[in-house]
N, C-alpha and C positions, 0 to 999 in steps of 0.2 A: 504494500500500500504506500502511495506517495505521501510526502509530508502534507501536501495541500489537501489530501483526502481525509486527514485526521481531524478530530474535533479541535477547535481553536485553542482550548486550554492545554492541549498536549503539544502544541507547536508554538511555544511562547516567544520564539526568536524569529518568526516568519518575517522575511524581508530585510533583516538586519545583517550587516557585514561584520564578521567577527574574525579577528586575527588571533592566532595561537602561537606563543613562543614557548618551546619546550626544550628540556635538556636532551631528550632523545625522542624518537618517533613516538607520538602519543595517539595511536589509532583509536583507542577507546573514546577519548575525549573528543577528537575530531568527528567521529561517527555520531556520537551523542549530540553534538552541536548541530550537525547536518540534519539529524532526525528531528531536532527541535525547530527546523525551518530556516536555520541560518545559512548564509553564504560564507564559507570558511576558507581562510588563507593561513596555512600553517608553515612554521619555520622551526627546524630543529637544529642539528649541528652543522648543516650545510650552509656555507657562506652565501650562495646565490639566493637561497630561499629567504635568508635573513635580510638580505639587501632588498628583496621584493617586499617583504613585510615592512621594512623601514620606509620605503617609498609610499606605501599605502597609508601608514600612520602619519607621516609628516605632510602628506598631501590631503589629510583629513578625509580619507576615503573609507574609513572604518568607523563603526559605531562603538566598538569595544575591542580591547586587547585582553586576552586571557593568558596569564603567566602561570606556569606550573611550579615555579619556585624561584629562589633567589639566583641560582646559577643561570637560568634562562634570561632573567632580567639583566644580569651583568653582561652576558654575551651580546644582548641587544644594545645595551648602553655602550659597550666597547666598539661595536660596529658603527654606531652613530658617531662616536668620537673620531674614529678612523676616517669617516667620510665627511667630517665637518658638519654633522647634522645634530650635534648634541643639544644645542639650544632649540632647534626645531622640534626634536623629539620631546623634550621637556615641555615645550609650549603646547604641543598637541595633546599630550597625556594629562596636562593640567586643565584642559578645557574641553575640546570636542570629543576626544577618544576616551571612553570610560575604561578604567583599569580594574580587572577582576583577577583574583588569584586563588589557587588551591592551597598553596603553602605560603607562610608569611614572607612578605617582601618589604624590605626597608628602603627608604629613600624615595618612594613614590606615593602619590595620593591614591590609595586603593579605595574604590567605591564599593566593591562587592567582594566578600571573602567567604568561602565555604570549604569544608574539609573533603567533600567528595563531589563527583560530577553532577549527579542529579540535583543536589541542593544548589550548586553553583548556577546551573542553568535556570532553575526556577527563580532564584533571587536576581540574576542578571536580567531575565525577562521582565520581572516586575519593575526593576529599576529603570530599564530602558523605556518601558511603556509609560511611566510617569514622566521621564525626562524628555521624551519626544512625542508630546501629544499632537493630535491632529489640529490643524488650524484652517478655518474657512476663509478663503481669499477670493474675492471677485466671484463668489458663488461656487468655487471649487474647494474640495477638501484636500488639503496638502499635508504630507508627513514626509520628513527626510529619513532615508534609510541608507546610511553609508554612501554607496556610490550612485544612488538613484533617489528619485523622489516619487512618492505615490500621489497620483492625481486622481481623486475619486476612486481610490483603491487600485488604480492601474499603475504598475511600475514603469517608470521612464528613466533610462540612464542619462546622466547629465555630465558634461565636462567638469573636471575638478574645480576650475575657477568659478563656474556658475554655482556649483554646490556650496563652495566656500562663502560666496556672497549671500546666497539664500539663507545659510545658517546665521549670518549676522543680521539679516533683515528680519527673520522670524523671531529673533530675540527682542525686537522693538517694533512689533506690528503697529502700523498706523503712524509711526514717527519717522521723521526724516533722518536718514543716516548719511553723514557727509561722505563725499568722494574720497577724502583722505583716509577715513576709517575703513572704507571698503577696499581701498588700495592696499592698506596694511594687512588686510585679511586674505589677500590673494596668495596662494601657495607658491613657494619658490623665492619670493622677494625680488627686489630690483626691477619692478615693473614700471612701464611708462604710464602716465595718467589715463591714456585712452584704453588701456587694458580693462579698466572698469566698465567702460561703455560696451566693449566687445563681449565681456562676460555677461553683462545684463541682457544684451541682445540674444545671446545663446540661451540664457535662462528663459526669456520670454518665448523664444521659439520652441524650446523643449516643452514648456507648459502648454503652448498653443493658444495663449490668450494674452494679448498685449496689455490688458487692463491690470494684470497681476502686479506689475511694478510701475509706479508712477514716477516720472522725472520731475524733480522740483528744481527749476532753473536757478543756477548759481548756488545751489545748496547741496543737492545730492539726490538720493532716491528714497522712496518709502514703499513698503508693502501695503497694499490696499486691503487690509484685513476687514472682514465684515464685523459689525457690532454683535 
């Protein structure tokens, strides 16, 4: 039976993108997360898989990162330092990407901790459901899920820059967000000002409704949230 065919309470991570950093291959954990409806990106001892996971975290393309222990966290941190991404990693894990762990991990802001897989999945699902509520915008129901946005329940994949700006806008629905703040939110850094306009255009195109984000001349942009 596919995850989508199961009762909704048995697939608490449906649509969420979850990263896994483990000391060794952790097939049981990965399988359980997939069965719970998550899109999973796992990294173990291999350098290439860890680099891929780092790119997803720093690009704010994951909803959560599951760490199996302190050693896995240290390897990820070391890889980030080697690539000059230490600050980006810390920023992402302090804000957009939720940290969950099975064994204690020091030095990180851990949102969810549980001693075994089933409890971890339930608690992480509950936490993400509260953290990422649906928002009605221009008559459409929106919810961000890692690398995509749900529009009236339909998943639509969105470029990283567009997702990053949408995350900022949904935190302040109905309020004007300056171009400078949006520029700082773009992944990668060192963007020219017009990058904000390009990302907003892609955001509008992906949603399919230009009313979603209103341009406020000489001030910035605002999400047209319904009352």
